[in-house]
N, C-alpha and C positions, 0 to 999 in steps of 0.2 A: 363811417360811411361805407358800409359793406355794399358791394355791387350786386344787384339782384339779377337773377336769370330772367330772360324774356321768353322762355319756352312755354309759359302758360299765360293765357290772357289775363290782364289786370282785372281783378274782381271775381275771377272764377273761384269755385269752391276749393280747388287745388291751391290756388294762390292764397286764398284766405287762410287755409289750414297751414300752409307753409309759413305765412307771416305770424300766425298765432303761436305755433310751436317754437319758431325761431326766437320770438320775443321772450318767451318764457325761459329759453336756454340762456339768452344773453342777459336776462335780468337775474339769473341765478335761481329761478323757481324750479327749473329742471336741472339738477346738479349732475356732474359726471357720474355715470353709472346708473342714473335713473332710468327705469324701464318704461318705454313708451308703448303703452297698450293701445293698439289701434282702435279697438272697439270703444274703449273708454273715452279716448280723445274725440272720436267721431260722435259719440253720444253727447259729450259736452258742447261740441260745436253745432250739433243738430244736422250733421252730414252723414252720408253713408261712409263705409270704410274706404271706398275706392279713392276719393280725393285725398284722404289722409295718407293712404299708402303712397300715392304719387308725391305728396309733400315730403314724406320721410325719405323717399328715394332721392329727392333733390338735396335734402339736408345731409344725407349720407355722402353724396358726390362732393359736397362742400366741407366734408370732414367734421360736421357737427354731430353726426350719428354714426354708430357702428352696429353691425349685426353679429350677435353671438349665438353659437350653437345651443339649442335647447333653452335659449333665453329670449331671443328676438331682438328688436330694436332697442338700443340703449343710448343715452347721451354719451358722447365720446369723452374720454378723459383728457387731461392736459398732458402734453408731451414736454417734459422738462428740457430736452435737447432742442426741440423746435423753438421753445420759448427763449432759450439761450441765444440761438442763432438770430432770431427775430429782434431781440433786444440789442444785441451787438450791432446789427445792421442799422437799426433805428437810431442808435446813439450817434452813428457816423452821419447818416443822411439828415436827421433832424437837427443835429448840431450845425451842419452846413446851412440848412435852410433857415434856421433861426439867425445865424450870423448874416446871411444875405438879406434877410428881412429887416434886420435891426435899423438900418438907416431910413427905412420906409415906415417904421412904426411911429405913429403920431401920439401926442399926449392923450388924446381921447382913447386910443387903443390901450395905452398903458393903464389908464383909469379903468377901462373895462376889464382888463386882465386882473388888475388888483381887486376889483369887486368880486370876480370869480374866485380868486384866491381867498378872499375873506369868507366867502360861502364855504369853501373847503375847510377853513379854520373852524367855522361854526359846526361843521360836521364831526369834528374830533370828539366832542362831548357825547354824542349819541351815534357812534361810528357805524356807517353803512358803507361797506367797501364798494358796492356796485354804484351807488350815487357818487361816492368820492372819485371813483375811476372815470365816470362820465364827466364830472366837473374838471378832472385833470386833463382830459382830452380837450374840453372847451378852452381851458387856460392855454394849453400849448398851441392850439389852433390859432389863437389870436396872434401868437408870436411867430409862427412859421408860414401863415397863409399869404403874407406879403412877399414871399420869396419870388424873385423875378425869373428864376430858372424853372421852367415847367417840368423838366425831366427829374430834377431833384425833388420837386414838390410831389410828383407822381410816386416816387419811391417812398416818400414819407407817408403818403396816403396808403400805399400798399402795406407798409409796416404796421400802421395802426389797424388796418383791416384784418391783418393776420393775427394781431393780438385779440381782436374781437372774436375771430374764429376760434382761437384757443380758449376764449372765455376766461382768460387768466387775469384776475386782479391780484397783483402782488400783495396789495394791502390786506387781502383776506388772510394771507399767511403771516405777514409781518406788519400788523397794524401800527406798531411803533414807528415804522418808516414814514407813515403818513404825516406825522408832525414835522419830521425832518424835511420832508418834501415841500411842505408849505413854506418853511423858512428858506429853503433853497430857491423857491419861486420868487420870493421877495428880493433875494440877493440878485437874481437874474434880471428882474425888473429895474433894480437900482443901477445895474451896469448899463442897461439900454438907455435909461433916462439920462445917465451921465455921459452918454456919447462914447462909450468904450469902443475900442477897435474891434474889428471882426474876429481876430484871433482870440481875444479875451472872451468874447461872447460865445464863440464856438466851443472853446475849452470848457467854459462853465456849463453850457447846455449839455455837452457830452458827459461831463463828470456827474451831472445830476441824473442823467439816464443810467449811467453805469452804476451809480450808488444804489439805485433801485434794483437793478439786476443782481448786484453783489448781495444785497439783503436777502433776496429770494434764494440765491444759490447757497448762501450760508445756512438758511433755514432748512432747505431740502437736502443739504449735504451733497449737492451735485457738484462735480469737479468743474472748476473754472477753466476757461480757455482763452484768457486775456493774453 
């Protein structure tokens, strides 16, 4: 749930160009390093270059796009250090939010989360990391959205927004982690169904997030800072 700027009127050509380019970046169609040729994008959208240039400036301000000398606008790469800090923070605040939500999670919520997790399991055979990551957010949202503390919940949303801005699906790098993640989801649901205490729920939720981070750091040979 990325927060959108309101500096351009909804439905304007600049807004439409912004949404179209951003959607392709988040969906992985424009990968890190992909050159954004303004004239080509404008032609595809049926616009002049002006609204496309405005859209790309907005995306640059949001760190989706960078400008390189003699190259122009390109899709920004993933910063491993920023990813590390974001995941470390998210493990703490999401773990707390999930623990606080647990007593408020009803059987219908558990059933909904389990259905999402089953869709994730089905994805494993024809793995699509972008779809899997979207389902992963849907699963976790069911577990943390009942958090009664709005400040903690806001921090969780900010963490997930930042991950979207980084466009980083850990599962693109370590697809084997996806199967482990699905199993850990089921274990977390079992804890909540069994009425486990908040400390156990928080510990399990944090360990789940940290395991994903560790898998990424091991793959990229990035030094850990736990």
